[in-house]
C-alpha positions as CSV (number, residue, x, y, z in Angstrom):
1,M,-71.4,204.1,50.9
2,T,-70.7,203.5,54.5
3,N,-68.9,205.9,56.9
4,Q,-66.7,204.2,59.5
5,V,-66.2,206.5,62.5
6,T,-62.3,205.6,63.4
7,K,-61.0,206.2,66.9
8,T,-58.3,208.1,67.3
9,V,-55.9,209.2,70.0
10,T,-53.7,212.7,69.9
11,A,-50.6,213.4,71.8
12,S,-48.1,216.5,71.4
13,I,-44.9,218.1,71.9
14,K,-44.6,221.7,71.9
15,N,-41.1,223.6,71.6
16,L,-38.5,220.5,71.1
17,N,-35.2,222.2,70.9
18,V,-34.4,220.2,67.6
19,S,-35.2,221.8,64.3
20,P,-38.1,220.5,62.3
21,R,-35.6,219.4,59.0
22,K,-34.3,216.9,61.6
23,V,-37.3,216.1,63.4
24,R,-38.9,215.1,60.1
25,L,-36.2,212.4,59.2
26,V,-37.1,210.3,62.2
27,T,-41.0,210.9,61.9
28,D,-40.9,209.7,58.5
29,L,-39.6,206.4,59.4
30,I,-42.4,205.6,61.8
31,K,-45.4,206.8,60.0
32,G,-48.4,204.2,59.2
33,Q,-46.7,201.5,61.3
34,P,-48.1,199.4,64.2
35,I,-46.8,200.8,67.9
36,E,-44.6,197.6,68.8
37,S,-42.4,198.4,65.1
38,A,-42.3,202.2,65.4
39,L,-40.7,202.1,69.2
40,A,-38.1,199.3,67.9
41,Q,-37.5,201.9,65.4
42,L,-36.8,204.5,67.3
43,Q,-35.1,202.6,70.3
44,M,-32.2,201.7,67.5
45,N,-32.3,205.3,66.0
46,S,-29.2,207.4,67.0
47,K,-30.9,210.3,66.2
48,R,-31.5,213.1,68.9
49,A,-35.3,213.4,68.2
50,S,-35.6,209.9,68.7
51,A,-35.9,209.9,72.6
52,P,-38.3,212.4,72.8
53,I,-40.5,210.9,70.3
54,S,-40.5,207.8,71.7
55,K,-41.7,209.2,74.8
56,L,-44.4,210.9,72.7
57,V,-45.6,207.5,71.5
58,K,-45.5,206.3,74.8
59,S,-47.8,209.0,76.1
60,A,-50.2,208.4,73.4
61,I,-50.1,204.8,74.1
62,A,-51.3,205.5,78.0
63,N,-53.9,208.2,76.6
64,A,-55.3,205.3,74.6
65,R,-55.5,203.1,77.8
66,E,-57.2,205.9,79.5
67,R,-59.4,206.1,76.9
68,G,-60.3,202.5,76.9
69,F,-58.6,201.3,73.6
70,D,-56.9,197.9,72.4
71,V,-53.4,199.0,72.7
72,N,-52.1,195.9,70.6
73,K,-54.2,197.5,67.3
74,L,-53.0,200.8,67.6
75,I,-51.0,202.2,64.5
76,I,-49.5,205.7,64.0
77,D,-51.9,207.3,61.6
78,N,-50.5,210.6,61.6
79,I,-47.5,212.3,62.9
80,T,-46.9,216.2,61.9
81,V,-43.8,218.5,62.8
82,D,-44.4,222.3,62.4
83,K,-42.1,225.1,62.9
84,G,-41.8,226.3,66.8
85,R,-40.5,229.2,67.7
86,V,-37.0,230.5,67.0
87,L,-34.6,231.8,69.5
88,K,-32.2,234.4,67.7
89,R,-28.8,234.4,69.1
90,G,-25.3,236.1,68.0
91,R,-21.9,234.5,67.2
92,S,-18.8,236.4,66.5
93,G,-18.1,236.8,62.9
94,G,-15.3,238.1,60.6
95,R,-13.9,241.8,61.1
96,G,-15.7,242.4,64.5
97,R,-19.1,241.4,63.1
98,V,-21.7,239.6,64.7
99,T,-23.6,236.8,62.7
100,L,-27.2,235.9,63.5
101,V,-27.6,232.0,64.8
102,E,-31.1,230.7,64.6
103,K,-31.9,227.9,67.3
104,K,-35.1,226.4,65.8
105,Q,-37.8,224.8,67.7
106,S,-40.5,222.1,66.8
107,H,-44.0,221.3,67.4
108,I,-44.7,217.4,66.9
109,N,-48.6,216.2,66.8
110,L,-49.3,212.3,66.8
111,I,-52.5,210.9,65.8
112,L,-52.9,206.9,66.6
113,K,-55.7,205.3,65.1
114,E,-57.5,201.4,66.4
115,D,-56.9,199.4,63.4
116,N,-58.5,195.7,63.2
117,E,-55.9,194.6,60.2
118,T,-52.6,195.1,62.3
119,K,-50.2,192.5,62.2
120,R,-48.3,191.3,65.4
121,P,-44.9,192.0,64.8
122,S,-42.2,189.0,65.1
123,F,-40.1,190.9,67.9
124,T,-40.3,192.1,71.3
125,I,-39.1,195.0,73.1
126,H,-37.3,194.4,76.3
127,E,-36.7,197.4,78.4
128,K,-33.9,197.0,81.1
129,P,-35.3,197.1,84.7
130,K,-34.3,200.4,86.8
131,K,-31.8,199.6,89.2
132,V,-32.5,200.4,92.9
133,K,-29.8,201.3,95.5
134,E,-29.9,199.3,98.5
135,F,-28.6,200.6,101.7
136,K,-25.7,198.8,103.0
137,E,-25.0,198.9,106.8
138,R,-21.5,199.2,108.3
139,T,-20.6,196.2,109.7
140,S,-16.8,196.4,110.4
141,K,-15.8,199.2,113.1
142,K,-12.5,199.7,110.9
143,E,-14.8,202.0,108.3
144,K,-15.0,205.5,109.4
145,P,-16.8,207.8,107.1
146,K,-14.8,210.9,106.0
147,Y,-16.5,213.0,108.2
148,E,-15.3,211.0,111.6
149,Q,-11.7,211.2,110.7
150,D,-9.3,211.7,113.6
151,E,-7.0,214.9,113.5
152,D,-4.0,212.3,113.4
153,T,-5.0,210.6,110.0
154,K,-5.8,214.1,108.4
155,K,-2.3,215.5,109.4
156,K,-0.4,212.0,108.0
157,K,-2.3,212.3,104.6
158,K,-0.6,215.4,104.0
159,K,2.0,214.7,101.7
160,S,5.2,217.3,101.6
161,G,6.1,217.4,98.2
162,F,8.4,219.8,96.3
163,V,5.8,222.5,95.3
164,N,4.6,222.6,99.0
165,K,8.3,223.1,100.5
166,F,9.0,225.7,97.7
167,F,5.9,227.6,98.5
168,Q,6.6,227.5,102.3
169,R,9.8,229.0,102.4
170,K,10.6,232.6,103.5
171,S,12.2,234.7,101.1
172,V,15.7,235.3,101.6
């Protein structure tokens, strides 16, 4: 009997504002999968919990890089969803009563392990590059910013409609 020491990396989210029952629907999809396929599943999923969970997986990958793991061999070993705190709110009910509304939160714990037998997925995830705004210089003198407009142009832009005429009248 040989004891193999498995290398693991953990990451967690506390007090996520999604109920544990709804989070478990998403986490059950990615249990036991390689990192790339899990991220692809989360990216294609339309549930509200999929975005924070993908952020959690990326955080665990960053933790693995820091500890010297081979990122291509990582799989999701275990992901658990526990009940967090419950915020109690009131809502008006029938006959002047107040009904209780419980806003449930969840704690998520993720464990990644390095596995030598993982297969590379046949797809890749392409993330969109972030757009950087470029500063445009004004070349023409005709354009003036709004704060530099003349008083004459401000007076010309005022429209005299029925409502303005009606409320400017003096009472008879």
